[in-house]
C-alpha positions, -999 to +999 in steps of 0.1 A: -526+677-299-564+673-296-584+705-295-595+715-260-632+713-253-649+741-233-663+730-200-699+739-211-695+718-242-683+688-222-712+691-198-737+695-226-723+665-245-722+643-214-758+652-206-770+643-241-748+611-245-759+596-211-796+600-220-806+604-184-841+619-181-840+656-171-864+649-142-839+623-128-810+648-132-830+674-114-837+651-085-801+638-083-783+672-087-808+698-076-804+716-110-839+725-123-849+705-153-861+735-172-825+749-169-811+715-179-833+713-210-824+749-221-787+743-215-787+710-234-804+727-264-777+755-262-803+781-254-787+793-222-757+787-199-757+775-163-743+789-131-710+775-117-727+758-088-750+739-112-719+730-133-702+718-102-732+696-093-734+681-128-697+675-130-698+658-096-728+637-107-711+626-139-677+621-124-660+649-144-630+668-131-614+701-140-576+702-134-546+721-145-530+712-178-493+703-175-472+724-199-439+712-212-409+726-194-388+752-213-351+746-217-329+771-200-353+779-172 
């Protein structure tokens, strides 16, 4: 089973892999580029509303993990 990645790590990785300029991300998501740069460098975290905007922009979704059913229940 693959190790789960924290949401912040997934967002940070996506920002860095896509290589979209921070100014463009700021204009498209409303998240300040200074915050984006610090977040991408791991210097700070971001607010949930910013994470929502970034996840929406990149097409990322958070959903429940299906757990295997237990026998006898």
